Every structure is written in C-alpha cells, then in structure tokens.
C-alpha positions as CSV (number, residue, x, y, z in Angstrom):
1,M,167.0,-15.1,-17.2
2,D,169.5,-13.1,-14.7
3,A,169.3,-8.8,-14.5
4,I,172.8,-7.2,-13.1
5,A,172.5,-4.3,-11.0
6,T,176.0,-2.0,-9.9
7,T,175.0,-0.5,-6.6
8,Q,177.6,2.1,-4.4
9,Q,178.5,-1.0,-2.0
10,G,178.9,-4.1,-5.3
11,R,177.2,-5.5,-8.1
12,V,174.5,-7.8,-7.2
13,R,172.6,-10.5,-9.7
14,G,168.3,-10.5,-9.5
15,R,166.2,-12.6,-11.5
16,V,163.5,-12.0,-14.0
17,Q,160.2,-13.5,-14.5
18,D,157.4,-12.7,-16.5
19,G,158.6,-9.2,-16.8
20,V,159.4,-8.2,-13.6
21,A,163.4,-8.4,-12.2
22,A,163.0,-9.2,-8.2
23,F,166.0,-7.9,-6.6
24,L,166.3,-10.4,-3.1
25,G,168.3,-10.0,0.4
26,I,170.8,-6.9,-0.7
27,P,171.8,-5.4,2.5
28,Y,171.4,-1.9,3.2
29,A,173.6,-1.8,7.0
30,A,176.0,-3.7,8.6
31,A,174.6,-7.2,10.7
32,P,173.7,-5.9,13.7
33,F,175.7,-8.1,16.2
34,G,178.8,-8.5,18.0
35,V,180.1,-4.8,18.3
36,H,177.4,-3.5,16.4
37,R,174.5,-5.4,19.0
38,F,172.5,-2.4,20.0
39,R,174.2,0.1,18.3
40,A,173.3,2.5,15.5
41,P,173.0,0.8,11.9
42,A,176.4,0.8,10.6
43,P,177.6,1.2,6.4
44,V,177.6,-2.0,5.0
45,E,181.4,-3.0,3.7
46,R,181.9,-3.0,-0.6
47,W,181.9,-6.7,-1.5
48,E,184.3,-7.8,-4.8
49,G,183.0,-9.6,-7.5
50,L,179.2,-10.1,-8.6
51,R,176.5,-11.0,-5.6
52,D,173.8,-12.8,-5.7
53,A,170.1,-11.4,-4.9
54,L,168.6,-14.2,-5.6
55,D,166.6,-15.2,-1.9
56,Y,165.7,-13.8,0.6
57,G,168.2,-12.2,3.4
58,P,168.0,-13.2,7.1
59,T,165.1,-11.6,9.0
60,A,165.5,-9.6,12.4
61,P,165.4,-12.3,15.4
62,Q,161.9,-13.1,16.3
63,L,159.1,-15.8,17.7
64,P,155.4,-16.2,15.9
65,Y,152.8,-14.6,16.9
66,R,150.4,-17.4,19.4
67,P,147.5,-18.5,18.5
68,P,145.4,-18.1,16.7
69,L,147.3,-14.8,14.9
70,D,149.8,-17.1,13.8
71,Q,147.8,-19.1,11.3
72,L,146.2,-15.7,10.2
73,L,149.1,-13.7,9.8
74,P,152.3,-16.2,9.5
75,D,155.8,-14.6,9.4
76,V,158.7,-16.1,7.7
77,D,162.1,-16.9,9.9
78,I,165.4,-16.9,8.2
79,P,168.3,-17.6,10.4
80,G,171.2,-15.4,9.8
81,E,172.9,-11.9,11.4
82,E,172.6,-9.6,8.1
83,C,169.0,-9.2,8.7
84,L,169.3,-5.6,7.7
85,N,168.6,-6.0,3.8
86,L,165.8,-5.2,1.6
87,N,164.1,-6.6,-1.6
88,I,163.4,-4.5,-4.9
89,W,160.6,-5.7,-7.8
90,T,161.4,-3.5,-10.5
91,P,160.0,-3.5,-14.5
92,D,162.7,-5.7,-16.6
93,T,162.4,-3.0,-19.3
94,G,165.1,-0.3,-18.7
95,G,164.3,3.4,-18.9
96,G,162.5,5.2,-16.1
97,P,163.2,6.8,-14.0
98,L,159.9,5.4,-12.5
99,P,158.3,5.9,-8.6
100,V,159.5,4.4,-6.0
101,M,157.3,2.7,-3.0
102,V,159.1,1.6,0.3
103,W,157.0,-0.8,2.0
104,I,157.4,-0.8,5.6
105,H,155.8,-4.1,7.4
106,G,153.8,-3.9,10.2
107,G,153.6,-6.6,13.5
108,S,153.7,-4.4,16.8
109,L,157.1,-3.7,16.7
110,R,158.5,-7.1,17.0
111,N,157.4,-9.3,14.3
112,G,156.9,-9.5,10.8
113,S,159.7,-8.7,8.3
114,G,160.1,-7.6,4.0
115,A,160.0,-11.2,3.2
116,V,156.2,-12.1,4.0
117,P,155.2,-13.5,0.5
118,L,151.8,-11.5,1.1
119,Y,154.3,-8.6,0.5
120,D,155.6,-9.2,-3.4
121,G,155.9,-5.8,-5.2
122,R,155.3,-7.6,-9.0
123,A,152.1,-6.3,-9.2
124,F,153.2,-2.9,-8.7
125,A,156.6,-3.4,-11.1
126,R,154.0,-4.7,-13.7
127,D,151.9,-0.8,-13.7
128,G,155.3,0.5,-13.0
129,V,156.2,1.1,-9.7
130,V,159.4,0.0,-8.1
131,L,158.8,-1.3,-4.9
132,V,161.2,-1.9,-1.8
133,T,160.2,-3.7,0.9
134,V,162.4,-3.5,4.5
135,N,163.9,-5.8,6.8
136,Y,164.5,-4.0,10.6
137,R,165.1,-4.8,13.9
138,L,162.7,-5.1,16.6
139,G,161.7,-5.8,19.7
140,V,164.4,-5.2,22.4
141,E,166.5,-5.4,19.6
142,G,165.7,-2.2,17.5
143,F,163.1,-0.5,20.0
144,G,164.4,-1.5,23.7
145,V,165.5,1.8,25.6
146,F,168.6,1.9,27.5
147,P,171.1,4.2,29.4
148,D,173.8,3.4,27.4
149,A,172.4,2.9,23.8
150,P,170.8,4.7,20.6
151,D,166.9,4.8,20.8
152,N,164.8,4.3,18.2
153,R,167.3,1.8,16.8
154,G,164.8,0.0,14.7
155,L,163.5,3.3,13.3
156,L,167.5,4.3,12.4
157,D,167.3,0.8,10.8
158,Q,164.7,1.9,8.2
159,I,166.5,5.9,8.0
160,A,169.6,3.8,6.3
161,A,167.3,1.8,4.2
162,L,165.9,5.3,3.3
163,T,169.0,6.5,2.8
164,W,170.4,3.2,0.6
165,V,167.3,4.1,-1.5
166,R,168.5,7.7,-2.1
167,E,172.2,6.4,-3.2
168,N,171.4,3.6,-4.8
169,I,167.6,3.3,-6.7
170,A,168.2,5.2,-9.8
171,A,170.4,1.6,-11.1
172,F,167.3,-0.2,-10.7
173,G,165.4,2.2,-12.5
174,G,163.9,4.4,-9.6
175,D,163.2,7.8,-9.2
176,P,165.4,8.9,-6.0
177,E,163.7,12.0,-6.2
178,N,160.4,10.5,-6.5
179,V,159.3,7.9,-3.0
180,T,156.6,7.7,-1.3
181,V,157.2,5.8,1.8
182,C,154.3,3.2,3.3
183,G,153.3,1.0,6.0
184,E,150.6,-0.9,7.5
185,S,150.3,-0.7,11.6
186,A,153.4,-1.0,13.2
187,G,154.7,0.3,9.7
188,A,152.3,3.1,9.5
189,V,153.3,4.5,13.2
190,S,156.6,4.0,11.6
191,T,155.8,5.8,8.5
192,A,154.2,9.2,10.8
193,A,157.6,9.5,13.1
194,L,159.7,9.8,9.5
195,M,157.6,12.0,8.4
196,T,158.4,14.4,11.4
197,S,162.5,13.5,11.7
198,P,165.2,15.3,10.5
199,R,167.2,12.7,9.9
200,A,164.7,11.4,7.3
201,A,164.2,15.4,5.4
202,G,164.9,14.8,2.3
203,L,164.7,11.0,2.1
204,F,160.8,10.5,0.5
205,H,158.6,12.7,-1.2
206,R,154.9,11.1,-0.3
207,A,153.8,8.6,2.3
208,I,151.3,6.4,3.2
209,L,150.1,5.1,6.6
210,Q,147.5,2.3,6.9
211,S,145.8,1.7,9.9
212,G,148.0,3.0,12.0
213,A,148.6,6.8,13.6
214,P,151.3,9.1,15.1
215,Q,151.8,7.7,18.1
216,T,155.1,8.1,20.6
217,V,155.8,8.4,24.3
218,P,158.3,9.6,26.5
219,R,161.3,7.5,27.6
220,S,160.8,7.0,31.3
221,K,157.4,5.2,29.6
222,G,159.1,3.0,26.8
223,A,162.4,2.0,29.0
224,K,159.4,-0.3,31.7
225,T,159.5,-3.1,29.1
226,V,163.1,-3.1,29.3
227,R,163.7,-3.1,32.9
228,A,160.4,-5.8,33.4
229,M,162.8,-8.6,31.1
230,A,165.7,-7.5,33.0
231,K,163.8,-9.0,35.7
232,V,163.0,-12.3,34.3
233,L,166.5,-12.6,32.5
234,R,168.6,-11.3,36.1
235,V,170.7,-8.6,34.1
236,P,171.3,-5.3,34.6
237,A,168.2,-3.2,32.6
238,T,171.8,-1.8,30.3
239,A,172.7,-2.7,26.8
240,E,176.1,-3.6,27.7
241,A,174.3,-7.1,30.1
242,F,171.7,-7.4,27.3
243,A,174.1,-7.8,24.8
244,Q,175.8,-10.4,26.9
245,V,172.2,-12.7,26.5
246,D,171.9,-15.4,23.3
247,P,168.6,-13.8,20.9
248,A,167.2,-16.7,21.4
249,L,166.7,-16.1,25.1
250,L,166.1,-11.9,24.9
251,L,163.4,-13.6,22.9
252,D,161.6,-15.9,25.6
253,A,162.0,-13.1,28.1
254,Q,160.3,-10.8,25.8
255,T,157.6,-12.9,25.0
256,D,157.1,-13.4,29.1
257,V,156.7,-9.9,29.4
258,V,154.7,-8.7,25.8
259,G,153.6,-11.7,24.6
260,G,150.0,-10.9,25.6
261,A,149.5,-7.7,24.3
262,D,147.9,-6.1,21.4
263,P,147.2,-2.8,19.8
264,I,143.3,-2.8,20.5
265,S,143.4,-4.0,24.3
266,G,147.1,-3.4,25.3
267,G,149.6,-4.0,27.5
268,P,153.3,-3.7,27.5
269,G,155.2,-3.7,24.4
270,F,157.8,-1.4,22.6
271,H,157.5,1.9,21.4
272,L,158.9,4.7,18.9
273,V,160.2,7.4,22.2
274,V,160.6,10.4,22.3
275,D,164.5,10.7,22.2
276,G,164.8,15.2,21.0
277,D,166.8,13.8,17.6
278,V,165.6,11.0,15.7
279,V,162.2,11.8,17.4
280,P,161.7,15.1,17.7
281,D,160.4,17.1,21.0
282,G,157.4,18.4,20.4
283,P,154.4,18.7,17.4
284,A,155.9,19.0,13.9
285,L,153.5,18.8,11.3
286,P,154.9,16.8,7.9
287,V,154.4,19.2,4.4
288,V,154.4,15.6,2.2
289,D,151.5,14.9,-0.1
290,L,150.0,12.1,2.4
291,L,147.6,8.8,1.8
292,L,146.0,7.3,5.0
293,G,142.8,5.4,6.5
294,C,142.2,2.3,8.6
295,N,139.8,-0.8,8.0
296,R,135.9,-0.7,9.1
297,E,136.1,-2.9,11.9
298,E,140.0,-3.1,12.7
299,Y,139.5,-4.6,16.2
300,R,138.0,-7.8,14.9
301,L,141.8,-9.3,14.1
302,W,142.2,-9.5,18.3
303,F,138.7,-9.7,19.7
304,V,136.8,-12.1,17.6
305,P,139.6,-15.4,17.2
306,S,140.8,-14.9,21.0
307,G,136.9,-15.1,21.8
308,M,137.3,-11.6,23.6
309,V,134.1,-10.4,21.3
310,E,132.0,-12.7,23.3
311,R,133.8,-12.7,26.6
312,V,133.0,-8.5,27.7
313,S,130.1,-8.7,29.5
314,G,128.0,-5.4,30.3
315,L,130.0,-5.4,34.1
316,T,133.7,-5.5,31.7
317,L,132.7,-2.6,29.5
318,R,131.2,-0.5,31.9
319,L,134.9,-1.2,33.4
320,A,136.3,-0.3,30.3
321,L,134.8,3.1,29.6
322,L,136.3,4.1,33.3
323,K,139.7,2.7,32.5
324,L,140.1,4.6,29.3
325,R,138.0,7.7,30.7
326,I,135.4,7.5,27.9
327,P,132.5,9.5,28.5
328,G,129.2,8.2,28.9
329,R,127.9,10.1,26.6
330,V,130.1,9.0,23.8
331,A,128.9,5.3,24.9
332,R,125.5,6.0,24.5
333,L,126.1,7.1,21.1
334,Y,127.9,3.7,20.1
335,R,125.3,2.1,21.6
336,A,122.0,4.0,19.5
337,A,124.0,3.3,16.1
338,R,124.3,-0.5,16.8
339,P,120.9,-1.7,18.3
340,G,121.2,-5.4,19.6
341,A,125.2,-5.4,19.4
342,K,127.7,-7.2,21.7
343,P,129.5,-5.2,24.9
344,G,132.6,-6.9,22.8
345,V,131.4,-5.3,19.6
346,I,130.7,-1.9,21.1
347,L,133.7,-1.8,22.6
348,G,135.8,-2.9,19.7
349,E,134.0,-0.3,17.4
350,M,135.3,2.7,20.5
351,A,138.7,1.6,20.9
352,T,139.2,1.4,16.9
353,D,137.9,4.7,16.3
354,L,139.7,6.2,19.7
355,L,143.0,4.0,18.5
356,V,143.0,4.6,14.7
357,R,140.3,6.5,12.8
358,G,140.1,9.5,15.4
359,P,143.5,10.1,15.0
360,L,144.1,9.4,11.1
361,N,140.8,12.7,11.0
362,R,142.8,14.4,13.4
363,L,145.8,14.6,11.9
364,A,144.0,15.3,8.6
365,D,142.7,18.3,10.1
366,A,145.5,19.3,11.0
367,R,147.6,19.6,8.0
368,P,149.0,22.0,5.4
369,A,149.9,19.0,3.0
370,R,147.3,17.3,0.8
371,T,145.5,14.4,2.3
372,F,143.4,12.0,0.8
373,L,141.7,9.3,3.3
374,Y,140.1,6.4,2.5
375,E,138.5,3.0,4.1
376,F,138.8,-0.4,4.0
377,A,135.2,-1.9,4.4
378,W,134.8,-5.1,2.6
379,R,134.4,-8.1,5.5
380,S,136.7,-11.0,5.2
381,P,133.8,-14.5,6.0
382,V,136.6,-15.9,7.6
383,L,136.1,-16.6,11.1
384,E,134.0,-13.9,10.4
385,L,136.8,-11.4,10.7
386,G,134.5,-8.9,9.0
387,A,137.0,-5.5,7.7
388,C,139.8,-6.3,10.1
389,H,143.1,-5.3,10.7
390,A,145.6,-5.7,7.9
391,L,143.2,-7.0,5.4
392,E,143.4,-4.3,3.3
393,I,147.0,-5.3,2.6
394,G,146.2,-7.8,-0.2
395,F,144.4,-5.9,-2.1
396,V,146.9,-3.3,-2.2
397,F,149.8,-5.6,-2.9
398,D,147.1,-7.3,-6.1
399,N,148.1,-10.1,-4.3
400,L,145.1,-12.0,-2.9
401,V,146.7,-15.1,-3.5
402,H,149.2,-15.0,-0.6
403,G,146.3,-12.6,1.7
404,K,143.7,-16.1,1.8
405,G,144.8,-17.0,5.1
406,L,142.8,-13.5,6.0
407,T,140.6,-13.0,2.7
408,G,139.3,-16.5,2.4
409,P,139.5,-17.9,-1.2
410,D,136.7,-16.2,-3.0
411,A,137.9,-11.8,-2.3
412,P,136.8,-10.3,-4.9
413,Q,139.5,-9.2,-7.1
414,P,137.8,-5.7,-8.9
415,L,138.3,-4.6,-5.8
416,A,142.3,-5.6,-5.2
417,G,142.2,-4.0,-9.5
418,V,140.6,-0.6,-7.8
419,M,142.7,-0.1,-4.6
420,H,146.1,-1.0,-6.0
421,R,145.6,0.9,-9.0
422,A,144.6,3.8,-6.4
423,W,147.8,3.4,-5.0
424,V,150.4,3.3,-7.9
425,A,148.4,6.3,-8.9
426,F,149.2,8.0,-5.1
427,A,152.7,7.0,-5.9
428,S,153.5,8.4,-9.5
429,S,151.3,11.8,-9.2
430,G,150.5,12.4,-5.4
431,D,146.2,11.8,-6.6
432,P,144.7,8.8,-6.5
433,G,142.0,9.3,-7.8
434,W,139.2,10.9,-5.2
435,P,138.5,14.4,-3.9
436,A,141.9,15.5,-0.8
437,W,139.9,16.1,2.2
438,D,138.5,19.8,3.3
439,T,135.7,20.6,5.4
440,S,133.7,18.1,3.8
441,R,135.9,15.6,4.8
442,P,135.7,13.2,1.6
443,V,136.1,9.1,2.8
444,R,136.7,6.9,-0.4
445,I,135.1,4.0,1.0
446,F,136.8,0.3,-0.8
447,D,134.0,-2.1,-0.7
448,H,132.5,-4.6,-3.1
449,P,130.2,-3.4,-4.5
450,D,131.9,-0.5,-4.4
451,P,129.8,2.7,-3.2
452,G,133.2,5.3,-3.8
453,V,133.2,8.5,-1.8
454,V,131.1,9.1,1.4
455,L,131.5,12.3,3.0
456,A,132.3,12.5,7.0
457,P,130.7,8.8,7.3
458,R,129.9,8.4,11.1
459,H,131.2,11.8,12.0
460,E,128.9,12.9,15.2
461,E,130.7,9.6,16.1
462,L,134.1,11.2,16.2
463,R,133.0,14.7,16.6
464,A,131.5,12.8,20.2
465,W,135.0,12.0,21.4
466,L,136.0,16.0,21.3
467,Q,132.6,17.8,22.8
C-alpha cells in the first residue's frame, strides 16, 4: 500500500508494510557535484507531481572497508550523484505528533550510509518514534580541508538534513519540537559537534552519543591528509584542483593515504576541524539532555580480526606507552586488574579508556544538563570479538537479523528489547529509565543476563589518568 506526504519541495510516495510507512531516498540538498562540488550544501529544487520514495537513494562516494572488516561491517554502494538524501520510517496510524530520532551513521568519516540494512527504522516506528537516517558527504569530499572551500562540509550536510527535518517532519507525523540526534562512532563525534555548533542551534532537543567522544583538531592538522593526497595525485592541494579529478581516482588516493588507519591505533584520517563558524573555537557546554556510553571492549573490532592483539609484544606495549605518554603507574594498574592478559589486551583496554570511555565520563562530569551513561557489555562469540565497537547497534535498533555479522545467530533478543526500549523512552521523554549522572556515577550496564545499574564501574582506572 502507498503512503503520500507533502514536503516543501514536493509530494513523495512511500510504501506501507506491517503498519509502518517507509519513505526512502528523499533529497534534502542538491547533488554535491558539478558547481556544488566542495561547496556548502545547496537547496533542493522543487519537483512537480508525485516523486517515488520507494528505494534507497545514492550513497556518498566511498570504498569498502579493507578485509576482514568488510565482512563484519558491510557497506551499501548505490551509484548516483544525488547522495544527500534521507530515509524516514513512521507509524502508518495518522495522528501525532510523535518524537523524532535522526540517526547519523559512523564509519571514520569515510564509510557508511543511511541505507545500511542494520539501520532500518521499522522497530522505532513500531514503537511510536519517527526514525530518520541521513547520508552526508564522506572522506575528502566532505571533510578534506582546503584553502578555497568551506570546512566541515559533511557536518554542514548534517545541519542541512536537520533543517529539512525541522521544516518537513510534521508531514510524516513527527514533532519538530521533539527531535533527538543520535550517532555511533564518527556519527557520535558529529553529534557532539552539532551540540555546540551555532549553526545547529534549535534544530534538536536531545542527543545520544554511542562509542564516540567530542573530537576536533586545528585546521593545520586537518589539512595534512589533503596535502598527502595531493602528492599522490600530483595536483595542487586546492578544492579547485581536486574538483577536476574523477571521484573514483580521489577514492583510490584517499585509500593510499588513510586506508590503514583506525580510531584506536591512529594514523592519518579525516577530522572535524575548528573553523570558528560551524565548529566554534573554545569550549562550549551543550544544554540538551544527553545519553552517552560505549562498549566494554571497543578495541577488539580492530585488534582481534587483524591479529594485532596477538602481535603486540611486551616491547611493543612499552613503546606504545611511551608514544601515547601513558604513565607507568596507569599501565601497572591495568595489568594488576587483568592478571595473565596478553600485552595486546592491556594496550587495547587502555586505548579504549583513553580515547572513548574516559572522555565520555569527563563530558558527563562537566555538563549542567541531565546526562545518562551506559556501558554495553554483552560479548559476541564471532571471531572472539567480545563487546567490541559497533556491536550494540543491532540491539539499539532491535534489528538482530541484520546484525548477525557481528553478533552471530544466537544474540539475546531480550537484551535487544531492553536496550531498544531505553532509547525509545529517552527520545520520548528524556528519561531512559535509570538514574541521571551525579557524584555516585551510575552507569547502566547492558548485558545478558542483565545486571542493571552499577555505580562507578572501574572508576579507579579512569581516575588514574588524571592523577
């Protein structure tokens, strides 16, 4: 059965199945090519008649993850230039207005899309939330730093999508005055930047950060990746020169420069840069309600399939401690708490806390608004991944069918039900169902069997970083 909605740009036709209307591939900005390439997002031209929104739209240019991550995190590649599009799932019951969630995908700012099957929003719509997933420009197209182009173009895309949601979501049963922005990994980093960006003020009212902490760099650091790509391409490090290069060739050069990097081990990559406009200079504390947390063993997604957890020797660990300037007393504390653990495990545990868990806890300590912390601790049996990065997404979306690559076939459905309901409750009321952060440091642990709330888990390890 068809569903019809009227946006400011024209009418769209979606499809109803099992009480949920899905509208896919709706453009929120003009195609970022031709005169719009390496520019801020431009408005979509109105269309006449009824536009089909029955299939996912084009995805931003990208290459798959390198093996073995390409099997664990499969991407969707849909060709076409009109890649600044979004997808909406909403109950086909009429009425409203309903709470809205806008999902910003992860992928190190160079992979991913809103069309990944794992992000199907039917379970949210089933439970009374309008779910929106967004495509935005990736890699050098979205986050390359040039002297002759606006910075943070991918973030500007996300702001354009949120503006579209504010102007149009009522036509899909959503409440523009009750919007929660949520994201995982690079999507969480983006969400954190949106929380403090003056360009995004008033476009959303709550936020969720999954496995990603606020992170920006100076323009000078962000520009290094572009300069390295320019050397590979043998062109000037300008947007004008890069715009003359075929997008496929840019992707090849991008892979040459950043393909071996990951969020835990580091390496050259793409970043949100402080530009004094979209991303302000200096600290700013967001005032929206916030739900944030991470997975117990984030590092294992990169360390285990690659074999790094086995390759890290005692000497490698000592060298890494020196490079990362990790005090010896911190390393001794982690070793004492994990007797017999391999050096690769010790390094991964410290890297997880240094880069993700610690910054999220400090953000919670600094905030004046209500904040709720969680930790996802269920361990996947697949390739001994444990409670690795991205594992929680299938549980949040109550979509374990499409999460089997990470979870395996026997993931606990009751845990998915519990976690999904908490996200629905937060988007609906601002309260996910456990105590807000205070000096007792309550953390909701999601595991199966479910242990509930724990006060200040492993706090002595986090505190050691600050001593």
